[in-house]
C-alpha positions in Angstrom: 0.0 0.0 0.0 1.4 3.3 -1.0 1.5 6.1 1.5 2.5 9.8 1.2 4.8 11.5 3.7 5.5 15.1 4.2 9.2 14.5 4.2 9.8 11.5 2.0 8.2 10.4 -1.2 7.1 6.8 -0.5 4.4 6.7 -3.1 5.6 3.5 -4.7 6.9 0.4 -3.1 10.6 -0.5 -3.4 10.0 -3.7 -5.3 8.0 -1.9 -8.0 10.5 0.9 -8.4 13.4 -1.4 -9.0 15.4 -0.2 -6.1 15.0 -3.2 -3.9 18.0 -3.8 -1.7 19.3 -0.2 -2.0 18.9 2.3 0.7 16.3 4.9 -0.4 17.3 7.6 2.0 20.1 8.2 4.5 18.2 11.0 6.3 17.0 10.3 9.8 13.3 10.6 10.5 12.3 14.1 11.4 11.9 15.1 15.1 8.5 15.3 16.7 7.2 18.8 17.2 8.0 18.6 20.9 11.5 17.5 20.3 12.0 20.2 17.7 10.7 22.9 20.1 12.9 21.6 22.9 15.9 21.5 20.7 15.3 25.0 19.4 14.8 26.3 23.0 18.1 24.7 24.1 19.9 26.1 21.1 18.4 29.6 21.7 19.5 29.5 25.4 22.9 28.2 24.3 23.2 31.1 21.7 22.3 33.7 24.4 24.8 32.1 26.8 27.4 32.1 24.1 26.7 35.8 23.4 27.3 36.6 27.0 30.6 34.6 27.1 31.7 36.2 23.8 31.0 39.7 25.1 32.8 39.0 28.4 35.8 37.5 26.6 36.1 40.1 23.8 34.6 43.3 25.1 36.1 43.6 28.5 38.7 46.3 28.9 42.3 45.3 29.3 44.3 48.3 30.5 47.4 46.2 31.3 47.8 45.2 27.6 47.1 48.6 26.1 50.8 49.3 25.2 51.1 45.8 23.6 48.2 46.0 21.3 48.2 47.0 17.6 45.6 46.7 14.9 46.1 44.0 12.3 44.4 44.3 8.9 46.8 42.0 7.1 45.6 38.3 7.1 48.2 36.0 8.6 50.4 38.6 10.5 49.1 37.8 14.0 49.0 34.1 13.3 52.6 34.2 12.2 53.5 36.1 15.4 51.7 33.5 17.5 53.6 30.7 15.8 56.9 32.4 16.3 56.4 32.7 20.1 58.8 30.6 22.2 56.0 29.5 24.5 54.0 26.8 22.8 51.3 27.0 25.4 50.6 30.6 24.6 50.4 29.8 20.9 47.9 27.0 21.5 46.0 29.3 23.8 45.7 32.1 21.3 45.1 30.1 18.2 43.0 27.3 19.7 41.0 29.8 21.8 40.0 31.8 18.7 39.1 28.6 16.8 37.0 27.3 19.8 35.3 30.7 20.1 33.8 30.2 16.7 32.6 26.6 17.1 29.3 27.5 18.8 28.3 29.5 15.8 28.6 26.4 13.6 26.7 24.3 16.0 23.9 26.7 16.9 23.2 28.9 13.9 21.7 26.1 11.7 19.3 25.2 14.6 18.3 28.7 15.6 18.2 30.2 12.1 17.4 27.6 9.5 18.2 30.0 6.7 21.8 30.0 7.7 22.2 26.3 7.0 25.0 25.6 4.6 28.8 25.9 4.8 29.0 29.2 3.0 26.1 30.8 4.9 27.5 29.8 8.3 30.9 31.1 7.3 29.5 34.4 6.1 27.3 34.9 9.1 30.1 34.1 11.5 32.6 36.4 9.6 30.2 39.3 9.6 29.4 38.9 13.3 33.1 38.6 14.2 34.0 41.7 12.1 31.4 43.6 14.1 32.9 42.3 17.4 36.4 43.2 16.3 35.3 46.7 15.2 33.6 47.2 18.6 36.8 46.1 20.3 38.9 48.5 18.4 36.6 51.4 18.7 35.3 51.2 22.3 37.3 48.8 24.4 40.6 49.9 26.2 43.5 47.6 25.5 41.8 45.8 22.6 42.1 46.3 18.8 40.8 45.0 15.5 42.6 41.8 14.3 41.5 40.2 11.0 43.2 37.0 12.1 40.8 36.6 14.9 38.0 36.8 12.4 39.6 34.2 10.3 40.2 31.8 13.2 36.7 32.3 14.6 35.2 31.6 11.2 37.4 28.5 10.8 36.0 27.3 14.1 32.4 27.9 13.1 33.0 25.9 9.8 34.6 23.1 11.8 31.6 23.1 14.3 29.2 23.0 11.3 30.9 20.2 9.6 31.3 18.0 12.7 27.8 18.4 14.2 26.0 21.6 13.2 24.9 20.3 9.8 23.3 17.2 11.4 21.6 19.2 14.2 20.2 21.7 11.6 18.8 18.9 9.5 17.3 17.1 12.4 15.5 20.1 13.6 14.6 21.6 10.2 14.4 18.8 7.7 14.7 19.6 4.0 11.4 20.2 2.4 10.6 18.1 -0.7 9.0 20.1 -3.4 7.1 18.8 -6.4 10.2 19.1 -8.7 12.2 16.7 -6.5 10.0 13.9 -7.9 11.5 14.5 -11.4 15.1 14.8 -10.3 14.9 11.7 -8.2 13.5 9.6 -11.1 16.1 11.0 -13.5 18.9 10.1 -11.1 17.5 6.6 -10.7 17.3 6.1 -14.4 21.0 6.9 -15.0 
């Protein structure tokens, strides 16, 4: 008996379609409305908590380091300086900390804002947000300056978070919609 689903086209049995033995879909079943709501609530709370941590880490004055700071508009300059430091621990702290600071964007953006799903969209949204944070640092915070390498490292962290888990979370909460034209592309792909 053929049945229609909102998420998967199951209108013809596998035996009749000639696809017996092959996996028809690798997508997980969509979450129930309650699970979707709970996941979105947790992601929203996580995003707010992350915003508070981000503001605390990046927008807090640092008068002690005012003489040591300088703006960096050339990609790679600060990363090179960090790598040339004799203390490996400080290098890992600076580079790894900036990468880790971007990971929550890659995990939470696809869940909270489904239109940001996709590697390029997550990267652009993270880069724009981090540019704004860096501009605020340079303009309003004592002892902090704009550093393009921080934007690059934060964006790399967001992309890493998206690839590792954010993509799956986004698809679980907001499954892809199947439009009428997918029927034709699926048949054409099966015929080839």
